[in-house]
N, C-alpha and C positions, 0 to 999 in steps of 0.2 A: 184791563187793558183793552182800550178803544182804539178801532182802525178808521181810516177816512173811506168814504164810500168810492168804490171804483165802477168800471165799466162792466154790464152784465148782471151788477147786485140787483137783489129783489130788496125793496124798501116800502115801508110806508108812511102816507103824510101824517105829519104832526099836528097841522092843524088846516082850515077849509081854505079851497082857493076857489073863489065864487067865481072870478070871471073865466075859470077853466072847467067850472060847474062840477067840481071835486070837492070830496068831503075827507074829514080827518078820517084815518083808518083805511082809507083806499090804498090798494097794493100796486106798484108798478115796478117796471126795472129800468135802471139806467142805462142810455143809449149812445149817450154823448156829454162829454165834460166842456160847458162851455166857458169855464173860467175858473178862477180859485173859491171852492166851494159852490160851486152851481153847476147844476146837471140838467140834460132833457132827459124826463122820465117819459115812458111810455106806458099806457093803462090799456090793457087788452081783457078781450069777455072770456069766458069760459071756452070759447070757440077759437081763442087768438088772434080774433079780431081787433084791430086797434080803434079805440073810441074816444081816446083825447091823449095828447100829448102836451107838458108843460115844464117851463124852466123852475126849478125850484133849488132854493140855498140848502147847503147841507143842516143849517140851524133849525 
């Protein structure tokens, strides 16, 4: 049973996002739903400081 991602879910990238300088496997938190199957994901360091945000599709 697969569920759709929702606000504050922790997700991992399944592909590189070169424009955001992010690579597959990096983990972030969904902070906003931008549209159907599209989310704003925030990526933070170990101290909780945001180093990147990116619009990410569910697929």
